[in-house]
C-alpha positions, 0 to 999 in steps of 0.5 A: 517518515515511519509508518505501518503498512498493513498487507492484505492476504493476497499480497503477503507472498511478497512480504514473506507472510508478514501481516504488516511491515514498516514503510518510509516516505512522506506520501502514499507514493513514497511509501509504495516505492519503499515497499517496491524496493524491499518486496519487488513486484508488490507496487504493481499489484496495487498501482498501474503504470500510469500511477493510478490505483487499480480498481480492485484496490483501496488504500487508506491512511488511518481511516481516510481513503487515499484519492491520490498517491500524493496524499501525505503520510506522517510518522505513526500513520497506518496505511491500509491496503484493501483488496476487493473480493470478486467471483461467482 
């Protein structure tokens, strides 16, 4: 399934500055795997070695927060990657 992935500014160095990129896959995990194949290293900025979403990252499919990487993605959906801000 073809979807759109919205990339936050801290990760745009992986996508050559692109704000959004196409993604392929039927689940969030498959979409992230597709991104990793094309933009090496980006997946591990969002997901750890055990396949858990990192604490400072939120993923959404359209307006629904992703609770598990097995969540489905349909053609035309938008996957949003959100990075939390921190600091003092």
